[in-house]
N, C-alpha and C positions, 0 to 999 in steps of 0.2 A: 504494500500500500504506500502511496506517495503522500507524505504528511508535511504540512507547513507548521512549524513551531513558532508561535508568536511569543517572543521573548522580551519582557519589559526591562530586564536587568535585575529582577528580584529573585529571591530564592525559590518561590513557587514555580514560576515559569521555567527556571533552570532545571529543577527536578522533573517537571512534566516532560520537557524535551529529552532529558536523559532516559526516561522510561520509554519514550517512543523509539529511541535508538536501540535500547536493550531489547525491545520487542521485534527487532529485525526489519523495521520499516525504512524506506528511503526518506530521510528527514532533511529538510532545509529550514534554517532559522531566519527569522526576519524580526527586526526591531522597527517600531513605528516612530517616525519623527513627527511630532505633533506641534512643534513650535519652530518658527523660522529663527528665533533668537533664544534658544534654550540656555538655562543657567549652566555655567561651567562646572559647578560642584553642587552636590546635594546639601541642603541645610536641614539637619535633624532628620525627621522621618517624613518630610512633606514631599508631595509630588511623585511622579513616576516617569518623567520625560526629560531628564537632564542628560548632558553629555556623559557624565559619569555612568548613568544607567546604560547608555548605549555601549560604553566600553566594558562594563560588567557583563552585558549580554554576549558581546563578541568574545570575551575571554572564555566564557563557558562553552560557546559554540566551538572555539578552537580546541578546547580540551576534549570535546565529544567528536571532533573530526568531521564536522558537518559544515556545509557552505553557510555563510552569513551575509545577509543583505540588510540595508536600511531603506525602508520605503517612506517617502515624504507624503504624509497625509495632512500637512499643516493647513492647507487651504480648506480642505473638507472639515477638519477639526474646528477651525475658526467659524465656519458657516453653520455647522450642525450642532456644535456644542457651546462654544463661547458666545456666539451671537444669539443663540437660542436662550442661553442663560440670562443674558442682558434683557432680551425681549420679554421673558417670563417675569423678571423682576419689575420691568416697566409696567406690566399688566397687573401687578400686585400679587403675583403667585410665587411660590417657593419651589424651584425646580431641583432635580437631582442630576447634576452634570455627569456623575459617574455612570448612572443608568443610561443616560442619553449617549454617552461615549460608547458603551457596550453595544447599544442598538445601532447607532449610525456609523461608528468607526470600526470597532473590533469585530463585529459580527455582521456588518453589511458591506462597507467598503472593502475591508480586508477579505471577507469570505468571497465576495463577488470576484475580486482579482485572483484569489487563490483558485477558485473553480475554473476561471477563464484560462489559467496557466496549467490546468490539468491535475491539480492536487485533489485527493480524495477526502482528506480531513484537515481541519485546522485544530491544532492542539494548544491548549492554554493551561495556565496554572490555577484556574478557578476551582473553588471547592463546591462542586455540584456533580450530579450524575445524569447521564442520558440513558433511558431505557426504551422499551417498546410495549405497546398494548397488544392485545390478542390478535389484532388485525395487522400488526407490523408498523403501526404509526409511531413515530418517535415521541417520547415524553420526557419532561424534565423533572428531576427529583432533588430533594435536599441532599446535602453532603452528609456523610456519616458523622463527621466532626461538627456538631451543631453550633459550637461557639464560633467556628470559622465559616459556616455555611454562607455561600454567596448566591444562592438561588434567587434571592430578592432582586439583585441587580441584573440577573440574567432572565428575569421574567418577561422581558420584551422580546425574547427570541421566539420565532415561529417554527412550525413543523419542518418547513423546507430548510431552514438554517440549522436546526438541531440534527438533521440527517448528516451534516458535515462537521459536527462538533465532537471533540473528544476531550474529556476532562479526567486525566489520569489520577488526580488527587482526591476524587470524590469519595473513595472508600477509606481514606486514611483516618486513623483514630484521632490524630491531633496534629497541630502545626509543629509541635516539638519533634514528632517523628520525621516530618519532612526536613526540618533543619538538621536533624541527626544524620539523615541520609545524605544531604548536601555536604555535610562535614566529612562523611566517610568517602565521598567522591572527590574530596579536595577542592570543592567550590568555595572561593573566598566570600561569596554572597551568603554563606550559611548563617552568618550572624548579622546580616544586613537588616536594619529596621524595616518594618512594614511602612508603606506609605498611607497616610491618613487624610491629609489636607487636599483641598482642591488644587490640582496641579498648576493651573494657570493663574492663580491668585497669589502674589508674593506675600510671604510671611503670614498667610492665612487671614489677612485683613480684608474681609469681604466688604465691609462698609466703606473703607477707604477706596478700594478698587472700584466699587459701584459709583462712588462720588466722582471719580476720575472719568469713568466711561459714560455715565448717564447725566451727572450733574444733579445735585440734590437741592430742592427748593423747600423753604420753610412752609409749613402748613399747620392746620389745626389738629389738636388732639381732643377727641370728643368722648362723652360718655354715651351710654345706650339711649339716652333721651335726646341726644344731639346737642347737649350743652358743651361749650368750649371749656376745657380744663387747662390747656396749655398749648405750647407751640413745639412742633418737632422740626428737625433739620433735614428732612427728606424722608418720605414715606417708605421708599424702597430700602432704607437702612434698618427697618424693623422686621421682626419675624413674629408669627403667631405664637402666643404663649410667653412672649418676652415680658419680664417684670422690671428689670433694672434699666436705668437710663431713660426713663419716660419723660423727665423734665416737667413733672406736674407739681405745682407749687403748694398744694394743700391736700390733705388726706381724704379718703372716701368717708361718707357719713358714718359708716360702721367701723372705721379705723383700719379696715383690712386693706392689704395691698391690691393694686389694680394690675391687670395683665392685658396685653395686646390681644384683641378679639378679631379684628379685621383690618385690612389695609385697602384703601380705595385710591387707585391711581387717577381715576377720573377727576375727583375733586381734591386730590392730594391730602386726604385725611387719614388719621389713624384712630380707630375706635377702641377704647379700653373698657374694662369692666371686671367683675368678680371672677375668681378662679373657677367657680362652679360653671360659669358660662362656657368654659373651654371643653366641657364634657359634651361629646358629640354622639347623638343617637342614630344618625343616618348620614351616609355619604352617597353622592351620585358621581360616577366616573364616566369620562368620555374616552373616545379612541381606544376601546378595549382591543386587546390582542390575545391570542391563545398559544400556549407553549405545547402544541400538539394538535390533536383533532379539535376542530371548531365545535363549540357547544351548540346543539340544535334544539335544546329545550327553551326557546325564547318565551318569556312570559310565565315561566314556572319557577317557583322558589325552591332553593336547595340549601342544604347545610354545607358549610365550608369553614375555613379559617382564613383570616385576613391579616396581612402584615403591612403597616403603613410607613415603616422606616427600615433601613437596612439592618439595624441592630436592635430592633424592638421585638418583643415576643408576639407570636401570632395570637389573634383573638377569635374565639368561636363566633360565628355570625350566620345570618341568613341572607342569601344574595338572590338577585333576580336580574336577568338580562331582559331588556325591553327596547322597543323602538319609540323614539320621541319624534313626533311629527309636528311639534309646535312651531317649528321654523319653516314649515312648508315642505319638508322632505322627510325621509325616514332615517334618522341617525340612531345607530345602536349605542345604547348606554347600559350601565350596570348600577343597580341600587343595592347598597349593603347596609344591613342593620346589625350591629354587633350585639351579642348577648349582654355585654357590659360596655358602657360608653367608651369610645376612644377619647384620648386626651390630647388637646392642642393639635388639631389637624389643620393643615394649611392647604388651600387650593393650589394645585401645581404639583403636590406630592404624588407619588405613585402608590397605588394600592395593589398588592399582589395577592391573588386568591390561591388557596391550597385545598386540595382534597387529600387529607392525610399528609404523606410526605411528597405527594405529587403537586407540581405547580400547574394550576389550571390556566392561569393567564394573568394579565395586569390591565390597569387602566390609570388614567390621570384624573385625580380628584378635582372635580369642578364645582360641586356644591356640598355644603355641610349644614346639618340641621342640629341646633343645640338641644341637649337633653333637658335643660331647665328653663330655657326661654321658649315658651309655648309658641308653636307655629312660626318660629323664627329661623330663617336661613342665614347663618353667619356669613357676612361678607357680601351680601347682595345689596 
């Protein structure tokens, strides 16, 4: 089998590539250049796109005796990830750039090019598993190491893409095992820190970066009744559930802290209120996709689990796919009602649905309904 190993320069992709070589496949390594001006050296554990990362990936490829290439996807990355991130914040939503990168870059642009070049599979160091149903349709499952499971950020993959994906680390018991294997193989990346921050934002300063890219204008901070409580320095610099730095000059009547409940880019306002109002009884998601066979039971409720953040626990819920014809067309959406309310949900986040360990699919959260504010859709 002809395999393309996507190597970020980290320990996971290094071990994944090594296992593909051990399995006897014809393996070629590729590192994705996602910035025209990458940093020369990594700072702490942030990012995954520096020159040092490229050098680390090439060093491992040389040890494995496999060809190594660098593919320049910087223009595609800027358009599909960076610009999308900016546009979403402009619209008052909170995007997940890592999920978008997986969708548009690592498993769309990369996969399309790999298939065009005759590769059978793309192997990465993600912690997840690909299986098949009784009819041979590919399906995505959680990794065995739950603490490192990355199925959430892979929930955007469709059946056709999954056919060409291979995740050799999905069955590993822990990240420690992978690091130990890397050390045994003599890989210098065995002790390399994991990347956590958004790779294209220097020093993790999202607010400062958005200020530079968007420009932040002062606006009103309002309570749920529409009363002005203070002035903010740019609505896009706030996030749902934020408590600190609200710049409100006097306390709430009950003396309790206030939290950001919604952000409106149209009138440049931030609405704050009690913590209880962050409890969400229902979400509606748009642009759903399926990690395997498409659901055909439209309009029927079913039990599932829903995860709304990469590192949050899944929540038991009842979901229903339905067609919304309110805009004159038929747009497929999904409504999710958790058994226990979600906390601090922001439009723009991705919700990934699970049936047991299997990933059913994902959607982008578009509406949220408060569990305590009767008939109130937060953020509308």
